[in-house]
C-alpha positions as CSV (number, residue, x, y, z in Angstrom):
1,X,1.6,-19.7,12.2
2,X,-0.2,-16.7,13.6
3,X,-3.1,-15.9,11.2
4,X,-4.1,-12.8,13.2
5,X,-0.7,-11.1,12.9
6,X,-1.2,-7.4,12.4
7,X,1.2,-5.4,10.3
8,X,1.8,-1.8,9.2
9,X,3.2,-0.9,5.8
10,X,4.6,2.5,4.8
11,X,4.5,2.8,1.0
12,X,6.1,5.3,-1.3
13,X,5.1,5.0,-5.0
14,X,7.1,6.8,-7.7
15,X,5.7,6.5,-11.2
16,X,8.6,7.8,-13.3
17,X,6.7,9.8,-15.8
18,X,5.6,13.4,-16.3
19,X,2.0,12.8,-15.2
20,X,2.8,11.0,-11.9
21,X,-0.1,12.1,-9.7
22,X,-2.9,10.2,-11.5
23,X,-1.3,6.7,-11.0
24,X,-0.6,7.5,-7.3
25,X,-4.2,8.5,-6.7
26,X,-5.4,5.4,-8.6
27,X,-3.3,3.1,-6.4
28,X,-4.6,4.8,-3.3
29,X,-8.2,4.5,-4.5
30,X,-7.7,0.8,-5.3
31,X,-6.2,0.2,-1.8
32,X,-9.2,2.0,-0.2
33,X,-11.6,-0.6,-1.7
34,X,-10.3,-3.3,0.7
35,X,-12.7,-3.1,3.6
36,X,-10.5,-5.2,5.9
37,X,-7.7,-2.7,5.7
38,X,-7.1,0.8,7.0
39,X,-5.4,3.2,4.6
40,X,-4.1,6.5,5.6
41,X,-2.3,9.0,3.3
42,X,-0.2,12.1,3.8
43,X,2.1,14.2,1.5
44,X,5.0,11.7,1.7
45,X,3.5,8.2,1.7
46,X,0.6,5.9,2.3
47,X,0.2,3.7,5.3
48,X,-1.8,0.4,5.3
49,X,-2.8,-1.4,8.5
50,X,-4.4,-4.8,8.9
51,X,-4.0,-8.5,9.0
52,X,-0.8,-9.8,7.5
53,X,-2.4,-11.9,4.8
54,X,-5.1,-9.3,3.9
55,X,-2.5,-6.6,3.5
56,X,0.0,-8.6,1.6
57,X,-2.6,-10.1,-0.8
58,X,-3.9,-6.6,-1.5
59,X,-0.4,-5.2,-2.1
60,X,0.5,-8.1,-4.4
61,X,-2.5,-7.5,-6.6
62,X,-2.4,-3.7,-6.6
63,X,1.4,-3.3,-7.1
64,X,1.2,-5.8,-9.9
65,X,-1.5,-3.7,-11.6
66,X,0.6,-0.5,-11.1
67,X,3.6,-2.2,-12.6
68,X,1.7,-2.3,-15.9
69,X,2.9,1.3,-16.1
70,X,6.5,1.1,-17.1
71,X,9.2,2.4,-14.8
72,X,7.2,2.4,-11.6
73,X,9.1,2.3,-8.3
74,X,7.6,1.2,-4.9
75,X,9.4,1.5,-1.6
76,X,7.9,-0.4,1.3
77,X,8.6,-0.6,5.0
78,X,6.8,-3.4,6.6
79,X,6.5,-3.6,10.4
80,X,5.1,-6.6,12.3
81,X,2.8,-4.6,14.6
82,X,-0.2,-2.4,14.2
83,X,1.1,1.1,14.4
84,X,-2.3,2.6,13.6
85,X,-3.0,2.5,17.4
86,X,0.1,4.6,18.2
């Protein structure tokens, strides 16, 4: 098992409610608290870069918290390389 495997994740989060921006910003703020990860945002999605286990553990925790809001949708693309360099 390669514990130093780097991954890149492209995340789109859709809280299905009228006030959808605050939950998105909250999710991004929570992801930015993980010092071992790099988080970049744009108008379409959020990208997270880092060690596989660091990224997946953070996503597991923060998506779970976001799912406390009913009818939340996440779309993830996970790539087993560090695209931050590219």
